[in-house]
C-alpha positions as CSV (number, residue, x, y, z in Angstrom):
1,M,114.3,125.1,126.6
2,K,116.9,124.3,124.1
3,I,119.4,126.2,122.1
4,V,120.1,125.1,118.5
5,I,123.2,126.1,116.8
6,E,123.5,125.6,112.9
7,D,126.7,127.2,111.3
8,K,126.9,130.7,113.0
9,F,123.2,130.9,113.6
10,L,121.6,130.5,117.2
11,K,117.9,129.9,117.8
12,I,116.0,129.2,121.1
13,I,113.1,126.8,120.9
14,D,110.6,125.9,123.5
15,K,111.0,129.2,125.1
16,E,109.6,129.8,128.7
17,I,108.6,133.1,130.3
18,L,111.4,133.5,133.0
19,R,110.9,134.9,136.5
20,S,113.3,137.1,138.4
21,G,115.0,135.9,141.5
22,N,115.5,132.2,140.3
23,V,119.2,130.8,140.9
24,N,120.2,127.6,138.9
25,S,116.6,126.6,138.4
26,Y,116.4,127.3,134.4
27,K,118.3,124.9,132.3
28,M,118.9,124.8,128.6
29,S,120.1,122.0,126.6
30,I,122.6,122.8,123.7
31,E,122.3,121.2,120.2
32,Y,124.9,122.0,117.6
33,D,126.3,120.7,114.2
34,S,129.4,118.5,114.0
35,F,131.7,121.6,113.2
36,Y,131.8,122.4,116.9
37,N,132.5,119.0,118.2
38,D,136.3,119.8,118.6
39,R,135.9,123.4,119.6
40,V,135.2,125.3,122.7
41,L,131.6,126.5,122.8
42,I,130.6,129.4,125.0
43,I,127.0,130.8,125.5
44,Y,126.7,134.3,126.1
45,F,124.0,136.2,128.3
46,K,123.7,139.9,128.6
47,H,121.2,142.5,129.6
48,D,122.3,146.2,130.3
49,D,125.6,146.2,132.0
50,I,125.4,142.5,133.2
51,K,127.2,140.1,130.9
52,K,127.8,136.4,131.7
53,I,129.3,133.5,129.8
54,V,128.8,129.7,130.3
55,T,131.1,127.1,128.7
56,V,129.1,124.2,127.3
57,G,130.4,120.9,128.9
58,P,130.3,117.2,127.8
59,D,126.5,116.8,128.9
60,N,125.5,119.7,126.9
61,I,123.3,121.3,129.5
62,I,123.8,124.7,131.2
63,D,122.1,126.9,133.8
64,I,121.1,130.4,132.9
65,P,123.1,132.7,135.1
66,H,121.2,133.9,138.1
67,E,123.0,137.3,137.7
68,V,120.9,138.0,134.7
69,L,117.8,137.1,136.5
70,E,117.8,139.6,139.2
71,N,115.4,142.1,137.4
72,A,112.5,142.0,135.1
73,V,114.3,142.6,131.8
74,D,115.0,141.1,128.4
75,I,118.0,138.9,128.1
76,Y,119.9,138.5,124.9
77,V,121.5,135.1,124.3
78,G,124.2,134.3,121.8
79,F,127.4,132.2,121.4
80,Y,130.9,132.3,120.4
81,S,133.5,129.6,119.6
82,P,137.4,130.4,119.8
83,S,139.9,127.9,118.5
84,P,143.2,128.4,120.3
85,D,146.7,127.4,118.7
86,G,149.1,127.3,121.3
87,D,149.4,130.7,123.1
88,R,147.6,132.5,120.2
89,L,144.0,132.6,118.9
90,K,143.6,130.8,115.7
91,D,140.0,131.9,114.9
92,R,136.6,132.7,116.6
93,Y,133.2,132.4,115.5
94,C,130.3,134.5,116.7
95,S,126.5,134.2,116.2
96,N,123.4,136.4,116.3
97,F,121.3,137.1,119.6
98,D,118.1,135.6,120.5
99,K,116.0,136.8,123.2
100,L,114.4,135.6,126.4
101,T,111.8,137.6,128.5
102,V,112.1,138.0,132.4
103,I,109.2,139.0,134.4
104,E,109.1,139.9,138.0
105,G,109.3,137.0,140.4
106,A,108.5,136.6,144.1
107,Y,112.1,136.9,145.4
108,D,113.1,140.4,146.7
109,K,116.5,140.9,147.9
110,D,115.4,144.0,150.0
111,A,112.6,142.1,151.8
112,T,113.3,141.6,155.6
113,P,112.0,138.9,157.9
114,S,108.5,139.5,159.7
115,E,108.3,139.9,163.5
116,E,108.8,136.7,165.3
117,L,106.0,135.3,167.2
118,T,106.2,135.6,171.0
119,P,105.3,132.5,173.0
120,T,102.0,134.3,174.1
121,I,101.1,135.5,170.6
122,L,102.0,132.1,169.3
123,E,99.8,130.4,171.9
124,K,97.0,132.7,171.1
125,Y,97.4,131.8,167.5
126,L,97.5,128.1,168.1
127,Q,94.3,128.2,170.4
128,E,92.5,130.4,167.8
129,M,93.5,127.7,165.1
130,K,92.4,125.0,167.5
131,N,88.9,126.5,168.2
132,F,88.4,127.2,164.5
133,Y,89.1,123.5,163.7
134,N,86.7,122.4,166.6
135,E,84.0,124.7,165.4
136,S,84.4,123.5,161.9
137,L,84.3,119.8,162.9
138,E,81.3,120.3,165.1
139,G,79.4,122.2,162.4
140,Y,80.3,119.5,160.0
141,N,79.1,116.7,162.2
142,N,75.9,118.7,163.3
143,N,75.0,119.3,159.7
144,A,75.7,115.5,158.7
145,T,73.5,114.5,161.6
146,N,70.8,116.9,160.7
147,K,70.8,115.6,157.2
148,T,70.7,112.1,158.2
149,E,67.7,112.6,160.5
150,E,65.9,114.7,157.9
151,F,66.4,111.9,155.3
152,N,65.3,109.1,157.7
153,K,62.1,111.2,158.6
154,N,61.2,111.9,155.0
155,Y,61.9,108.2,154.3
156,E,59.6,106.9,157.1
157,N,56.8,109.6,155.9
158,K,57.0,108.4,152.5
159,K,56.9,104.8,153.3
160,S,53.8,105.4,155.6
161,E,52.1,107.2,152.7
162,I,53.0,104.3,150.3
163,D,51.7,101.8,152.9
164,K,48.4,103.6,153.3
165,V,47.8,103.9,149.8
166,A,48.6,100.2,149.2
167,D,46.1,99.2,152.1
168,E,43.3,101.4,150.5
169,V,44.0,99.8,147.1
170,S,43.9,96.3,148.9
171,K,40.7,97.2,150.6
172,D,39.0,98.7,147.4
173,K,40.2,95.5,145.6
174,S,38.6,93.3,148.2
175,A,35.4,95.5,148.2
176,V,35.2,95.3,144.5
177,E,35.5,91.5,144.5
178,E,32.8,91.1,147.1
179,M,30.6,93.5,145.2
180,K,31.2,91.5,142.1
181,K,30.3,88.2,143.8
182,S,27.0,89.8,145.3
183,V,26.2,90.9,141.8
184,E,26.8,87.7,140.3
185,T,24.8,85.8,143.1
186,S,22.0,88.3,142.7
187,E,21.8,87.7,139.0
188,D,21.7,83.8,139.5
189,N,19.0,84.3,142.1
190,A,16.9,86.7,139.7
191,K,17.3,84.1,137.0
192,K,16.2,81.2,139.3
193,S,13.4,83.4,140.6
194,E,12.3,84.4,137.1
195,E,12.4,80.5,135.9
196,N,10.5,79.6,139.0
197,A,8.0,82.3,138.6
198,K,7.4,81.2,134.9
199,K,6.8,77.6,135.9
200,S,4.5,78.6,138.7
201,E,2.7,80.8,136.2
202,E,2.4,78.0,133.9
203,T,1.2,75.6,136.5
204,A,-1.2,77.9,137.8
205,G,-2.6,78.5,134.3
206,E,-2.9,74.9,133.8
207,Y,-4.9,74.5,137.2
208,L,-7.2,77.3,136.2
209,D,-8.0,75.9,132.9
210,E,-8.7,72.5,134.5
211,V,-10.9,74.1,137.1
212,K,-12.9,76.1,134.5
213,N,-13.3,73.2,132.3
214,I,-14.6,71.2,135.3
215,S,-17.0,74.1,136.4
216,N,-18.2,74.7,133.0
217,A,-18.7,70.9,132.3
218,M,-20.7,70.5,135.4
219,T,-22.8,73.5,134.7
220,F,-23.5,72.9,131.1
221,A,-23.8,69.1,131.1
222,N,-27.4,67.7,131.1
223,F,-28.7,64.2,131.5
224,E,-31.5,62.2,130.1
225,V,-32.9,58.7,130.0
226,D,-33.7,57.1,126.7
227,V,-37.1,55.7,127.3
228,E,-36.9,53.1,124.7
229,T,-33.4,51.7,125.5
230,G,-33.2,52.9,129.3
231,E,-29.8,54.2,128.6
232,L,-28.4,57.3,130.4
233,Q,-27.5,59.9,127.9
234,I,-25.0,62.8,128.8
235,N,-24.8,65.9,126.7
236,T,-22.0,68.5,127.1
237,P,-20.7,71.2,124.6
238,E,-17.9,70.4,122.4
239,R,-15.4,73.0,123.9
240,F,-15.4,71.0,127.2
241,E,-13.9,67.8,125.7
242,N,-11.4,67.4,128.5
243,A,-14.5,66.7,131.1
244,G,-16.2,63.4,130.3
245,F,-19.2,61.5,132.1
246,S,-20.0,57.8,132.0
247,V,-21.7,55.1,133.8
248,N,-19.6,52.1,134.8
249,E,-20.7,48.4,134.9
250,N,-22.0,48.9,138.3
251,G,-24.4,51.7,137.2
252,D,-22.3,54.4,138.8
253,L,-21.7,57.8,137.3
254,E,-18.1,58.6,136.6
255,V,-16.3,61.8,135.6
256,E,-13.0,61.9,133.6
257,I,-11.0,65.0,133.6
258,S,-8.1,64.7,130.9
259,G,-4.9,66.7,131.4
């Protein structure tokens, strides 16, 4: 808090709410104009019938008198500045009042000490405090242990579930790969079987045609001897061109099958 003095006017800035019962604990700095440099400056505090004055020293800091802080009241603060001239008063300047508020504090001069603890009561008190401490510590440790065990258990359960899912995924992946290979192999085999079947079918057809031609040729071919020339003539239908008969140089009958 600060008291600012300008000419004959006093103002308190940075005010605080004061509490009763304080002694030499509230300080105020004093700021004034140069007119009062060579004069005596006295700060005046009053409330009801209590009036106290404090002379401003070289450090310009004062304590609020504890006498005006005994009760919850309003304190009025002013200043006056006398100028002595030998044994007589040359002049004196007085200011206005500014106000500070005091509320009730915890100090009470009428309060009496509480009953002293006997050794028995003190021991009982200390034992109760010790028991309370031990119970609190034990409860804390148990709770911490339970939390740790619960965390570890949940961790292991979750890890087991994750590993199980990973195994199932791995198995499913292997099964899919095997199935894919099996399908590809089956497709290859099916293509080969189809190709072989087509070739067999074509070959069988060719053999069947040859057999038919030979059979037909044998059935419908006829032979006769030219009386005039003595040559053997062979007659076959034109559609059986792949089956031919001829007599070789030795006079043997030969059959030619083209294809």
